[in-house]
Phi, psi and omega in degrees: 000118181257139184263147175283352183255005181226154180274188186282343176269003175085011175270159180287147177283152180303143184082006171254110187294342177098356179111183185282351181089180182290128176290152184290154180279131190285339178287338178293320180294323182287329174293320180295315176307308188296319175302316181293324178285336184274327187255105176284176175299317180292317180300322175296316182307317184293314182301319176295312185298316178305313185294318174309310180294314182301313185300309187288320175091015176204165180227141184275120168248086188076230174270007188251135174278132179247109179293134178286121178292317185285353184294130179241165173295325179296307177308308179306316183294312184301313179293328170296313180297319172305304187296315180308307180297331175276324179288314192253338184081171177283137180300143188286144178253073182245130176253168178075351190240137179299326182305323175301319177297321183286323185300316174293317176306306186296322180296324177296314190290321177303312185298320177302312182289324178296321179298312181299317183308317185258013170078032174251131184273120185295323188295329185266013184224099176305320185291318182284331178297314184295319176300309184295324177292323177300318178288324171306317180292323176298325173294316171300321178297314176304314177301313184285338170291320180300312182298311189280337177051061180287131178296157186298332180277347182079001179273321190268125175238129171244125187272148177294145180278129178265000000 
């Protein structure tokens, strides 16, 4: 049986969009609804407040810093990653586009500014330095990909003409 929308090799013919796409999974909406009903705005505010305390390793009591005794470098790192994902979002996984290079560079700079804003020195925090260095490396990698123009199948490399 031959379809009028497909060629002899099974591909869609020009002008045919191929359909509406894959429908979203209904169980994801059920999980989203259940989570939204259970976690109130005040609950979320408390979670973020605790993540901030964990990220800093201290809590402000008026103008005095109270160091958190149970604070470990791993706890601080995880809290910073959590906050960074919500404040900055995940870096866009875009290849071939100059914006990906800029996005990683801007993310590193925004993280530096946010750290400065909340009073954390980047130079004194190895975990934060590692995150920023990773973002800067991603910016460099995106730039290299853009210049090398690696083909989509990964086999052909075309070098930029100098």
